[in-house]
C-alpha positions in Angstrom: 68.9 -225.8 -98.6 66.8 -223.0 -100.1 63.8 -224.2 -102.0 63.7 -223.4 -105.7 60.8 -221.0 -106.7 57.8 -222.5 -108.5 58.1 -222.4 -112.3 55.5 -224.3 -114.3 56.3 -223.8 -118.0 59.0 -222.5 -120.2 59.4 -222.1 -124.0 63.1 -222.3 -125.1 64.1 -220.8 -128.4 67.1 -222.2 -130.3 68.8 -222.3 -133.7 68.4 -225.6 -135.6 72.0 -226.7 -136.0 73.1 -230.0 -134.4 75.3 -228.0 -132.0 72.5 -225.5 -131.1 70.1 -228.4 -130.4 72.7 -230.1 -128.2 73.1 -226.9 -126.3 69.3 -226.5 -126.0 69.2 -230.1 -124.6 71.9 -229.1 -122.0 69.7 -226.2 -120.9 66.6 -228.4 -120.7 68.4 -231.0 -118.7 69.7 -228.4 -116.3 66.2 -227.0 -115.8 64.6 -230.4 -115.3 67.2 -231.3 -112.6 65.9 -228.3 -110.6 62.3 -228.3 -111.7 61.3 -232.0 -112.4 57.7 -231.2 -113.2 58.5 -228.2 -115.5 56.7 -228.2 -118.8 59.4 -227.3 -121.4 58.7 -226.7 -125.0 61.3 -226.0 -127.7 60.9 -223.7 -130.7 63.5 -223.9 -133.5 64.2 -220.5 -135.1 66.2 -219.9 -138.3 68.5 -216.9 -138.1 70.0 -214.6 -140.8 73.4 -216.3 -140.2 71.8 -219.7 -140.8 70.1 -218.6 -144.0 73.0 -216.7 -145.6 75.6 -219.4 -146.1 76.4 -218.2 -149.6 78.8 -215.4 -148.4 81.5 -215.1 -145.7 80.2 -214.7 -142.2 82.0 -211.3 -141.9 79.8 -210.0 -144.7 76.4 -211.4 -143.6 75.5 -208.4 -141.4 76.3 -205.9 -144.1 74.4 -207.9 -146.7 71.3 -208.1 -144.5 71.6 -204.5 -143.4 72.0 -205.5 -139.8 74.3 -203.9 -137.3 74.9 -206.9 -135.1 73.6 -210.3 -134.0 73.3 -212.4 -137.2 72.8 -215.5 -135.1 70.7 -213.8 -132.4 68.4 -211.2 -133.9 65.5 -213.5 -134.8 65.7 -215.2 -131.4 65.4 -211.8 -129.8 62.4 -210.9 -132.0 60.7 -214.1 -130.8 61.5 -213.1 -127.2 60.1 -209.7 -127.9 56.9 -211.1 -129.3 56.4 -213.5 -126.4 56.8 -216.6 -128.6 59.6 -217.9 -126.4 60.7 -217.3 -122.8 64.4 -218.1 -123.0 66.8 -217.9 -126.0 69.7 -220.4 -125.9 72.8 -219.0 -127.5 76.4 -219.8 -128.1 77.6 -216.9 -126.0 80.4 -216.0 -128.4 77.7 -215.2 -131.1 76.1 -212.6 -128.9 76.7 -208.8 -129.3 78.8 -207.4 -126.4 76.0 -204.9 -125.6 72.3 -206.0 -125.4 69.2 -203.8 -125.7 67.8 -202.9 -122.3 64.8 -205.0 -122.9 67.0 -208.2 -122.9 69.4 -209.7 -120.4 71.6 -212.7 -120.0 70.0 -214.4 -117.0 72.2 -217.5 -116.8 75.3 -219.1 -118.2 75.8 -222.9 -118.1 79.1 -224.3 -116.9 81.7 -223.6 -119.6 83.3 -226.2 -121.8 86.8 -225.8 -123.2 87.3 -222.4 -124.7 90.2 -223.4 -126.9 90.4 -223.3 -130.6 91.6 -226.4 -132.5 93.2 -227.2 -135.8 91.7 -230.2 -137.6 94.1 -231.6 -140.2 94.3 -234.5 -142.6 97.8 -235.3 -141.4 99.2 -235.4 -137.9 101.7 -232.8 -136.8 99.3 -229.9 -136.0 100.1 -226.3 -137.0 103.8 -226.8 -137.3 103.2 -229.9 -139.5 101.3 -228.0 -142.2 103.3 -227.7 -145.4 104.3 -224.2 -146.7 101.4 -222.7 -148.5 98.8 -225.2 -147.2 95.2 -224.1 -147.5 93.3 -223.8 -144.1 89.6 -222.9 -143.7 87.8 -220.8 -141.1 84.7 -218.6 -140.9 86.2 -216.5 -138.1 88.0 -213.2 -138.7 89.8 -213.6 -135.4 91.1 -217.0 -136.2 92.1 -215.9 -139.7 94.1 -213.0 -138.4 95.8 -215.0 -135.6 96.7 -217.8 -138.0 98.1 -215.3 -140.6 100.2 -213.7 -137.8 101.7 -217.1 -136.8 101.9 -218.7 -140.3 101.9 -216.0 -143.0 102.8 -218.6 -145.6 99.4 -220.3 -145.3 96.4 -219.7 -147.5 93.4 -218.9 -145.4 90.0 -219.4 -147.0 86.4 -219.0 -145.9 84.1 -221.8 -145.0 80.5 -221.9 -144.0 78.1 -224.5 -142.6 77.5 -226.2 -139.3 80.3 -228.2 -137.5 79.6 -231.6 -139.2 79.3 -229.9 -142.6 82.6 -228.1 -142.3 84.4 -231.3 -141.2 82.8 -233.1 -144.2 84.0 -230.3 -146.5 87.5 -230.7 -145.2 87.4 -234.5 -145.7 86.0 -234.2 -149.2 88.2 -231.4 -150.5 91.3 -232.1 -152.5 92.7 -228.7 -151.7 91.9 -228.1 -148.0 94.5 -229.4 -145.5 93.2 -227.9 -142.3 90.2 -226.4 -140.5 89.9 -224.2 -137.5 87.0 -224.7 -135.1 86.2 -224.4 -131.4 86.9 -227.5 -129.3 83.7 -227.1 -127.3 81.6 -227.8 -130.4 83.4 -231.0 -131.2 83.0 -232.2 -127.6 79.3 -231.3 -127.3 78.6 -233.2 -130.5 80.7 -236.1 -129.3 82.9 -236.0 -132.4 86.3 -235.8 -130.7 87.9 -239.0 -129.4 91.5 -239.4 -128.3 92.7 -236.4 -130.3 91.0 -237.5 -133.6 87.7 -237.0 -135.5 86.3 -239.8 -137.5 84.6 -238.4 -140.6 83.1 -240.8 -143.1 85.6 -243.5 -142.0 88.6 -241.2 -142.5 90.6 -240.1 -139.5 91.3 -236.4 -139.0 93.8 -235.2 -136.5 93.0 -232.5 -133.9 95.5 -230.2 -132.3 94.5 -227.9 -129.4 95.9 -224.4 -129.8 97.6 -222.6 -126.9 95.0 -220.2 -125.6 97.7 -217.8 -124.2 98.8 -217.3 -127.8 95.7 -218.2 -129.9 93.4 -216.3 -127.6 89.8 -217.4 -127.9 86.7 -215.3 -128.6 84.9 -213.7 -125.7 82.4 -216.3 -124.3 83.7 -219.1 -126.4 82.7 -222.5 -124.9 79.9 -220.9 -122.9 76.1 -221.2 -123.4 74.1 -218.2 -122.5 70.4 -218.0 -121.7 68.8 -214.7 -122.7 65.4 -213.5 -121.4 63.1 -210.5 -121.5 64.3 -208.1 -118.8 61.8 -208.2 -116.0 60.3 -211.6 -116.9 60.4 -213.0 -113.4 59.2 -216.5 -114.4 62.1 -217.0 -116.8 64.5 -215.2 -114.4 63.5 -217.6 -111.5 64.2 -220.6 -113.7 67.5 -219.3 -115.0 69.0 -218.2 -111.7 68.7 -221.7 -110.4 71.0 -223.1 -113.2 73.4 -220.2 -113.5 77.1 -221.1 -113.0 78.4 -218.1 -111.0 82.1 -218.5 -111.8 81.5 -218.8 -115.6 79.2 -215.7 -115.4 82.0 -213.7 -113.7 84.7 -214.5 -116.1 82.5 -214.2 -119.2 81.3 -210.8 -117.9 84.9 -209.6 -117.8 85.5 -210.8 -121.3 82.3 -209.1 -122.7 83.0 -205.9 -120.8 86.3 -205.7 -122.6 84.6 -206.2 -126.0 82.1 -203.4 -125.1 84.9 -201.0 -124.2 86.4 -201.6 -127.6 83.1 -201.3 -129.3 83.8 -204.7 -130.8 81.3 -207.2 -132.1 81.4 -211.0 -132.6 83.1 -210.5 -136.0 85.8 -208.1 -134.8 89.3 -209.6 -134.8 89.6 -209.7 -131.0 90.4 -212.5 -128.6 89.8 -212.1 -124.9 89.9 -214.8 -122.2 89.4 -214.6 -118.4 90.2 -217.2 -115.7 89.8 -217.3 -112.0 93.2 -217.4 -110.2 92.0 -218.3 -106.7 89.1 -220.1 -105.1 86.3 -218.1 -103.5 83.7 -215.6 -104.5 86.1 -212.8 -104.8 89.1 -214.7 -106.2 91.3 -212.7 -108.6 90.7 -212.9 -112.3 93.4 -213.0 -115.0 92.2 -211.3 -118.2 94.2 -211.5 -121.4 93.5 -210.1 -124.9 94.7 -209.9 -128.4 93.5 -207.1 -130.7 94.2 -206.6 -134.4 94.0 -202.9 -135.3 93.1 -201.8 -138.9 95.9 -202.5 -141.3 98.2 -204.1 -138.7 99.4 -207.7 -139.1 101.0 -207.9 -135.7 98.4 -207.8 -132.9 98.4 -205.9 -129.6 98.6 -208.2 -126.7 97.9 -207.6 -123.0 97.3 -209.4 -119.7 96.3 -208.1 -116.3 95.3 -209.5 -112.9 92.6 -207.9 -110.8 89.7 -208.3 -108.4 87.1 -210.8 -109.5 84.2 -208.7 -108.2 84.9 -205.8 -110.6 84.7 -207.0 -114.2 84.3 -203.5 -115.5 87.4 -202.3 -113.7 89.4 -205.3 -114.9 88.4 -204.6 -118.5 89.4 -200.9 -118.1 92.7 -201.9 -116.6 93.5 -204.3 -119.5 92.6 -201.7 -122.2 94.8 -199.1 -120.5 97.7 -201.5 -120.2 97.4 -202.3 -123.9 97.3 -198.7 -124.9 100.3 -198.0 -122.7 102.1 -200.9 -124.4 101.3 -199.5 -127.8 102.6 -196.0 -127.0 105.8 -197.2 -125.3 
């Protein structure tokens, strides 16, 4: 077995939400499993997205005069300044294209990438009454839900995962909430299909990811470093999950081809079809074009060692589907 390179100290940067801290703890545990004597420090950094909870997430970047990365920019500034060595991100929050001075050095094993509907009553999406009010902060989730249930009233909601769940429980108007399943699991809130919030049971339905296609990178935790920082790179490469890196790479390449960001109404999900380093990857996507209520959908199967080619193939297939 190849011996891990020597790494003596690392400073991790993370947002301060409960979920972000849980993900930072995952990164720390993975690093300590390989480097038992590693000195790990943690620095909590507040991002623009954390500060601006007074407006919808889709408007935060415009209000702050930022072109991308409302949950990542301040972490990258800390990387740039040498205040941290590794930034721990929910990968779905990261722009599809990074500046050359940064790189994703590792991705931890992926949790479920599915979206879920949390409701006050059992029955899931089909059980919601006509005109029911459902909350989400995601443009993608909003557009998908509107396409499936145009009768529902979709409203914006902000706050971390526990806060959104509490808002659902306390609201007399809200009947449902859309979230990522991974966050519920990492915070240990989901048990046997329900969430206990303040003594009240809320019901959780997993949404079919072939229809309700997740965001690129959803359920994955990415570790970002300064390009060329060999100390951080040596640490990260020992805990990188190769299969997760390959499928997420294909998802993010598709986003980049579209010129899409984390707030664009696009869902894209990849999965390995066969075992082995070069196993085929199935890539599917759903894209909402401006002014269209019915999304474009596409799915392709291709070589697992060519994420760029796979993304190009899917985009071409979707364009052909549109023109036919």
